[in-house]
C-alpha positions in Angstrom: 98.8 82.9 98.5 98.5 84.2 102.2 101.4 83.1 105.4 102.2 84.3 108.2 100.9 83.6 111.6 99.3 85.9 114.0 98.1 85.9 118.0 95.3 87.8 118.9 94.8 88.0 123.0 91.5 88.4 124.4 90.1 91.8 124.9 87.5 93.3 127.4 86.1 96.1 125.2 86.8 97.3 121.6 85.7 100.9 121.0 86.6 103.5 117.7 86.3 105.0 114.7 87.1 103.3 111.6 86.5 104.0 107.7 86.8 100.8 106.5 88.6 100.1 102.8 86.7 100.8 99.7 84.2 98.4 98.7 85.9 94.8 96.9 83.1 94.2 94.7 82.4 97.6 93.5 86.0 98.7 93.3 86.1 95.5 90.4 83.3 96.4 88.8 84.2 100.2 88.6 87.1 99.0 86.9 85.9 96.6 84.8 83.2 98.8 83.6 85.5 101.6 83.0 88.0 99.8 81.0 84.6 99.3 78.6 84.0 103.3 78.5 84.7 106.2 76.5 86.8 108.3 77.8 89.0 108.3 81.2 87.6 107.9 84.9 88.4 108.2 87.8 87.9 105.7 91.1 88.5 107.0 94.1 89.0 104.9 97.4 89.9 102.2 95.2 89.7 99.1 97.4 93.9 98.2 98.6 93.0 94.5 98.4 94.7 91.4 96.3 92.0 90.3 94.7 91.0 93.8 93.3 95.0 94.1 92.1 94.2 91.0 90.2 91.4 93.2 88.5 93.4 95.8 87.1 96.5 93.7 86.5 94.6 91.3 84.0 93.1 94.2 83.0 96.7 95.9 81.5 97.4 92.5 80.3 94.7 93.5 77.7 95.8 96.5 76.7 93.7 99.0 79.4 96.1 101.7 80.6 95.8 102.4 84.2 97.6 104.5 87.2 97.0 104.2 91.0 98.3 106.2 93.6 97.5 106.1 97.3 93.8 108.1 98.0 94.5 111.1 98.3 91.8 111.0 101.3 90.7 108.4 103.2 91.8 104.6 102.4 92.4 102.9 99.4 94.1 104.1 96.0 93.0 106.8 93.5 92.8 104.9 89.7 92.9 105.8 86.7 91.7 104.0 83.7 91.8 105.2 79.6 88.7 102.8 78.9 88.8 101.2 75.3 85.4 101.2 74.6 83.1 98.5 73.7 85.3 95.3 72.0 88.3 97.9 72.6 90.8 95.3 74.9 93.6 93.6 72.8 94.8 90.2 73.0 97.0 89.5 76.0 100.4 88.7 75.3 100.7 85.8 77.9 97.9 84.0 80.3 96.2 86.5 82.8 96.4 85.5 86.6 93.5 86.5 88.2 95.4 85.1 91.8 92.8 84.2 94.3 90.0 86.5 92.4 86.6 84.1 91.8 85.2 87.9 90.9 87.7 88.9 88.6 87.6 85.6 86.8 84.2 85.1 86.4 83.3 89.1 85.7 85.9 89.1 83.1 85.5 86.1 81.2 81.6 87.6 80.3 83.7 90.3 78.7 86.3 88.7 77.0 83.1 86.2 75.5 82.6 89.7 73.2 86.2 90.0 72.0 87.1 88.2 68.7 90.5 86.3 70.0 91.6 83.8 72.5 92.9 84.3 76.3 93.6 82.2 78.7 93.0 83.1 82.4 93.9 80.9 85.7 94.6 81.7 89.2 96.5 80.7 92.5 95.3 77.1 93.3 92.6 78.1 95.4 90.7 79.8 93.1 91.6 76.5 90.4 89.8 74.3 92.7 86.3 76.8 92.5 83.5 75.8 90.3 83.0 78.3 86.6 80.4 75.6 85.1 78.0 77.7 86.2 79.6 81.0 84.0 80.5 78.6 81.4 77.1 77.5 80.4 75.3 81.0 79.3 78.2 82.4 77.8 78.7 79.3 75.7 75.1 79.3 74.7 76.0 83.2 73.8 78.5 81.8 71.3 81.7 81.7 72.9 83.9 78.9 73.1 85.2 77.9 76.3 87.8 75.2 77.7 88.5 74.5 81.1 89.8 71.6 83.6 86.6 70.1 84.3 84.8 73.2 84.5 87.7 75.3 87.2 90.2 77.4 85.8 92.4 77.7 84.0 90.1 79.1 81.0 90.9 79.3 77.6 88.2 81.3 76.0 87.8 82.0 72.4 85.7 85.2 72.1 83.4 86.5 69.1 81.9 89.3 67.6 78.7 88.0 67.2 77.4 86.9 70.2 73.8 86.4 70.6 71.6 87.6 73.7 70.1 85.0 75.9 67.3 84.4 79.1 69.0 83.7 81.6 68.3 81.7 84.9 70.9 81.2 87.7 71.1 77.3 89.4 72.5 78.6 92.3 72.2 82.9 93.4 75.1 84.2 92.4 75.7 87.8 91.9 79.0 87.3 89.7 77.6 84.2 87.0 74.5 87.1 86.7 77.3 90.1 86.1 79.2 88.2 83.6 76.2 87.4 81.9 75.1 90.7 81.8 78.6 92.3 80.5 78.9 89.9 77.8 75.5 91.3 76.9 76.4 94.5 76.8 78.1 93.3 73.4 75.4 91.1 72.1 73.1 92.0 69.3 69.7 92.3 71.4 67.9 92.3 74.6 69.9 89.9 77.9 68.0 89.1 80.4 68.9 87.9 83.7 66.5 86.4 86.5 67.2 85.9 90.2 64.8 83.5 92.1 66.7 85.4 95.5 68.3 88.7 94.7 71.8 89.0 94.9 74.0 92.0 95.3 72.7 94.6 92.2 76.6 96.6 92.1 77.0 95.9 88.4 73.3 97.0 87.2 74.0 100.2 89.2 77.7 100.7 87.8 76.5 100.2 84.2 73.6 103.3 84.6 76.0 105.7 86.3 78.4 105.1 83.0 75.3 105.5 81.3 73.5 102.1 80.3 70.3 101.7 80.5 69.5 98.5 82.4 65.9 97.2 83.3 64.8 95.9 85.9 61.3 93.8 85.9 60.4 92.0 89.5 63.1 89.0 89.7 64.1 89.9 86.4 66.6 92.2 84.8 68.0 93.0 81.4 70.0 95.6 78.9 70.1 96.1 75.9 73.6 95.2 73.6 75.6 97.8 71.6 75.4 100.6 74.4 78.7 103.0 74.9 79.4 103.6 78.2 80.7 107.3 79.0 84.0 107.6 81.3 83.1 108.9 85.1 84.7 109.9 88.6 83.5 108.0 91.2 83.8 107.5 94.7 84.0 104.0 96.3 82.4 103.4 99.3 83.5 101.6 102.2 83.4 97.8 102.2 80.2 97.1 104.3 82.1 93.4 104.1 84.8 94.8 106.2 82.8 96.8 108.4 80.9 94.2 109.3 84.0 92.6 111.4 84.2 95.5 113.8 80.3 95.9 114.0 80.6 92.1 115.3 83.6 92.6 117.7 80.9 95.8 118.9 78.3 93.3 119.7 80.1 91.1 121.3 81.8 92.4 124.0 80.3 94.6 126.8 81.3 98.6 126.7 82.0 98.5 122.8 80.8 101.2 120.4 82.1 100.7 116.5 81.9 104.2 114.8 81.6 103.1 110.7 82.2 106.0 108.5 81.6 106.2 104.7 79.9 102.9 104.6 78.3 101.6 101.7 74.2 100.8 102.5 74.0 99.4 98.7 70.5 98.0 100.2 71.2 94.7 98.8 74.5 94.2 101.2 73.1 95.8 104.2 71.5 92.0 105.8 73.9 92.0 107.9 72.3 95.3 109.9 69.0 93.0 109.9 70.7 89.8 111.2 72.2 92.0 113.8 69.4 93.5 115.5 67.9 90.0 115.1 70.6 88.7 116.7 70.2 91.8 120.0 73.2 94.3 118.4 72.3 97.8 119.0 72.7 99.7 115.3 72.0 103.6 114.4 72.5 104.1 110.5 72.3 107.0 109.2 72.7 107.4 105.2 74.5 110.5 104.0 75.5 109.8 100.1 75.1 108.7 96.9 78.2 108.3 94.8 77.0 108.7 91.4 73.7 110.3 91.0 70.6 108.6 91.6 71.8 104.8 89.8 75.0 104.8 92.0 76.1 103.6 95.3 74.6 105.0 99.1 77.0 105.2 101.8 76.8 106.6 105.6 77.6 105.6 108.9 76.8 102.6 111.0 77.0 102.9 114.9 77.2 99.6 116.7 76.9 99.0 120.8 77.4 95.9 122.4 73.9 94.4 123.8 72.4 91.0 125.4 73.2 88.4 122.2 70.6 85.9 121.5 69.0 83.0 119.3 68.8 83.8 115.9 68.2 81.7 112.4 69.3 82.6 109.1 66.9 81.0 106.3 67.9 80.5 103.1 66.2 83.6 101.7 68.7 85.8 104.4 71.7 83.9 102.7 72.2 86.0 99.5 72.5 89.0 101.5 74.6 87.7 104.3 77.0 85.3 102.3 80.3 86.8 102.9 79.8 87.7 106.7 78.2 84.3 107.7 81.4 83.6 109.0 81.7 86.4 111.1 78.2 85.7 112.4 79.2 82.6 113.0 81.9 84.1 115.5 79.4 86.4 117.1 77.2 83.6 118.1 80.3 81.5 120.4 80.4 85.0 122.3 76.5 84.9 123.7 73.3 83.6 122.6 73.2 80.8 119.4 73.5 81.1 115.9 71.5 78.8 113.1 72.1 78.6 109.6 70.8 77.1 106.7 70.9 76.7 103.0 74.3 78.1 102.8 75.9 75.1 101.0 77.0 77.9 98.4 79.8 78.2 101.7 81.5 75.2 100.6 82.5 76.3 97.6 84.1 79.8 98.3 88.2 80.5 99.1 88.3 77.2 100.8 85.3 75.0 102.3 84.0 77.4 104.3 81.3 75.3 106.2 84.0 72.8 107.0 86.8 75.2 107.9 84.6 77.2 110.1 84.0 74.4 112.2 87.6 73.0 112.5 88.4 75.9 113.8 86.2 77.3 116.2 86.0 74.2 117.6 89.6 74.1 118.5 88.8 77.4 120.2 86.5 75.5 122.5 83.0 76.4 120.1 80.2 74.3 119.9 79.3 74.6 116.9 77.6 71.9 113.9 78.3 71.7 111.1 75.8 70.5 108.7 75.5 70.5 104.4 73.8 73.0 104.1 74.9 75.1 107.0 76.4 75.5 110.8 74.6 75.7 114.5 76.7 77.6 117.3 76.3 77.6 120.9 78.0 79.3 123.3 78.2 77.1 126.0 80.7 78.2 127.4 83.6 81.1 126.7 86.3 80.0 124.1 89.8 79.1 125.7 91.2 80.3 122.9 94.0 77.7 120.7 95.8 77.8 117.3 93.6 77.4 113.9 94.3 77.6 110.2 92.8 80.0 108.4 93.0 78.1 105.2 93.9 81.1 102.9 90.4 82.0 103.1 90.3 85.9 104.7 87.4 85.9 105.5 88.2 83.0 108.0 91.7 84.6 109.1 89.6 87.5 110.4 86.8 85.8 111.9 88.4 83.6 113.6 90.4 86.5 114.7 86.8 88.2 116.5 85.9 85.1 118.0 89.3 84.8 119.5 88.8 88.4 120.8 86.3 86.5 123.5 88.7 84.1 124.6 90.3 83.0 127.8 93.8 83.1 126.1 95.1 83.9 123.3 94.6 82.2 119.9 97.7 81.5 117.5 95.7 82.0 113.5 97.8 80.2 111.3 97.3 81.4 107.3 96.2 84.8 108.5 98.2 86.9 106.0 94.9 86.0 103.7 93.3 88.9 105.3 94.8 91.1 102.4 92.9 89.7 99.8 90.4 92.0 101.0 91.4 94.1 103.9 95.6 94.6 104.0 94.6 96.7 107.2 92.8 94.7 109.4 95.1 93.4 111.9 96.0 96.8 112.5 93.0 98.3 112.7 92.2 95.7 115.7 94.7 96.9 117.5 93.8 100.2 117.5 90.3 99.7 118.3 91.3 97.3 121.5 93.8 100.6 122.5 
């Protein structure tokens, strides 16, 4: 999908103010839930990333009327979605294309399981390598029939109006799996529940509540009753903290740096990055300001990050779900000083790339001391990076993590496949130059 190379030169410092793009995870969910609601929803600040465009494209293929235009205020898009109500989607005329988006294919499959027609959904070469049995198993238990390529896309889904509620405990902590089951359960005849051994991001539960559903949380178990009608809403998507993380790390890494991040999402299940950066030594101030969508919605505010002396830090398995997307850039931070040890992160091996292997290979090519393990890695900042040539392997988070690591090099770094950043943050490299200036 992605192409192009970018050369990143070392930087003495980064300073400035940034309003990150709309949160990718929240954008997906607001669009999917709005498509199931009654009435026309307006979503302001919708992510401009290619993954979120894939969700809109698939919804259009299912008969959902969607209008989009550049946001009237701030970054992103203003998107209007005419909801079709529960089970109101139409049979697609062609195979749906989820592009590079695991969020799209997994969560949409939960919705399609409740529609009485056949849908085929595929994606790019990277997505077609990603595991889907984790959603196939619960959705088949509920009554859908799903054919796959040995547990990978493309998927052919035969939905049913007679979905059965289930109690499900995912083997792998995954907000996408939880969301697929809950979105299917919204259409089932009874109460569906998901029990999590380790908590994952709760954007789907919040979105469902904001659109009017009653979603219960009892300890580690979230549940909802099927058949609840949803009502259209007007909502603002807060800035993506996973995108903001790159600027947080850059500020923490370089002396005399300070970056102010405005209108950033502060969902408690997503701010593990703040805790880890503080443990690594960064100076961080967080000020909450508002909640989009009322008490059940998404909190946002301002984060200010300043440079500080970095220290050795461990990320344990119980930390991983809260920082799974930020682990590559945290590894980049450890190349600037201190050390980082990560365990319990084997899920990184089945992302857009094998993120552990690709991360280790790229950082080594830049001169880093990094040891790869089956479920994680160790990074030690024993010497300044020298720069070099690295391959992002069509992975947006690696492209951006390598860029942040490159800021501390003694020479420039060429990042191949840097266009992958457009999956979540098309403006990344232009913002990097503005902060350097």
